[in-house]
N, C-alpha and C positions, 0 to 999 in steps of 0.2 A: 436407564437414567435419562432425564429430559435432555441433558447436554448431548448425549450420544444420538438421540432421536433428532435433535436439531441439526447436528452436523451431517446427518444422513439425508437431509432434505435438499432438493434442488427443484427448479421450476419445471423442467422437462426430463422425461426418461429418454435419453439418447441411445443410439446403437453403440455397441462397444467401440467401433471404429471412430465414430464422431467424438465419443467421450475421450478416447486416447489422444486424438488430434487436438482437442480443446486443452487438455492438460499439458501437452507438449508446447503449444503456442503460449499459454499463460506462463509456464515455467521458463521458457526462453525469454519472455519479456521480463519476468521477475529477476532472472539471473544475469542476462547479458546487457540489458539496458543500463542498469546502474554502473556496470563495469566499463562499457565502451562508448555509450552514446555521447556523454559529455565531452570525451576526448575527440570523438569524430566531429562534433559541432565546433570545437575549438580549431581543429584542422581545417574544416570546410569554410568557416566564416571568420576566423581570426580570434585570438584570445580576448581582444578588446571589443568585439562585436556585441550588439545587444543580445543576440541569440545565445552566444557562448556564455555571456555573463549571467544569463538567466537559465542556464542549463539545469540547475537544481529544480526549478519549477517544472521544466519539461520532463525531466527524469521522474520526479515525484508524481507528476500527473499520470504518467504511463504506469508506474508501479501501483498507484492507488486504483487506477482503472482495472489492472490485472487482479488486484485483491477483491474488488467488488464483483468483478466477473466471476471470480472463484466462489464467492458467496452465493451467487445466483445459479451457477452452472455445475460446480464441482461438489461431490458428496464424498464423505469418508474422512475421518480425522487424520489418517496418515498422509493422504494427498494434500489436505489443507495445511497440515503442519509443515510439509516440505515446501509448499509455495510461500507461506508467510515468513519463513526463515531465510529464503534465498536473497531478497533484496538487500538486507542489511549486511550480510556476509559479502555479497558482490560489491557493494559500495566500498566497504573497508578494504577488500582485496584490490579493487581497481584504484582507489585513492584519487579519483578524479572529481567527484562531486564536491566533497568537503575539503579537497586540497590538503593543506598541512593539518587540518583538523581531523583527518581520517583516522589517525592512530587513536585519538581520544574517543572515537565513536565505539570502540570496543566496550567501553564502560556502559554505553547506552543500549547495547544489544538486548538485555532482558526487557527493558521498558519498550523498545521498538517491537520486539516479538509480541509482548503482551498487548500493545496497542493495535498491532495488525490482527491479532487473534480476536480482539474485542470487536474490531470493525467487521470482520467476516462473520463472527458468531451473532452479532446483533442484527446484521442484515438477514441472516437465516431465521433468527428468532422472530423479529418484528415483521419483516416483509413476507417471508415464506410460510412461517408457522401461524402468526397472528394476523396476517393480511392487513397490516398497517400501511398507510399511504407511502409510496416510494420515497418521496422527498422528505416527509417527516421522519421516516426511517433513516434517511441519509443524515439529517440534522442531528438526530440523537446519536447515531453510530459514530459520526465524525467527531462530535463533541467529546464522546467518551474516549475515542482513540487519542485525540490531541491532548485531552486531560491526563491520560495515563503517561504519555510520552513526556509531556512538559513537566509533570510531577516528578518523573524519574530524573530528568535533567536538573530540576531545581534542587532535589535532594543531593545529587552528586556535586552540584555546584556549591552547595552549602558547606561541603567538606573540602572545597578547594581543589577538586579534581582537575578542573580545566584552567589553562593559563588565562590570565586576565585579558590579554589581547584577543582571545578567541571567544570570550564569553558572549559578547553581543551578537556575533554571527551565529553561534550555536543556539543562542536563545531564540533568535528569529527562525532558524532552521527547525527547531523543535516545537515551535509554537505557531506563528503566523503562516509560515511556509507549509507546514503540515496541513493546516486548515484549508489553505487555498488549493493546494494540489489535490487533497481529498475531495473538496467540493467540485472542482473541475472534473475529476475522475468520476464522481457520481453522476454528473450531467452527461458525460460521454457514455457511461454504462447504461444510462436510461434507454438508449436505443436497443441494447441487448435485452433489457427487460421488456420493452414493447414488442420486439420480434418474438420473444418467447411467449408472451401473453397472447399474441395473435395466433401462434401455432397451437396453443392449448385450446383456444376457441374453435379453431378449424378441426 
């Protein structure tokens, strides 16, 4: 199947040791950052500081960077599935990024997983398989991810799942914030892409 072939693609064939280290680093970022970073920023800078109040941007950027790095460097659907599911579970368990809204994010898990998978899959399909420009790939992949997640939120909201007082914050988190953090993540991960591209040429 084409999907299986796409998920088996990565830019470079690394040694087993390097591959394991990459997966560990990406997994740690995907699992621990949503759980602990926001809290650490609050402790370090104060709850009312600019950095702490924008912790969702910081955490989201790191998570999206990890997801795009996964698309470029990690192959195999089992590894990818593990990585794309970690951030949302970690966020809910930690309860730091979305504060009182964390419990309601349980309803968003399917959409978030689908959005994360779409981001990784489209990077592999467009960038690695079809050799489409990195930033055009990013625009398409991010738009699809945000569209899936925001559609999921909108459908749940239409059924009154979320309390009215949280709707605006969640709407921003599932829309604009997703787009911003994924875009920043794509810019950051461009360095990974360039390094891999140079190593291939050498």
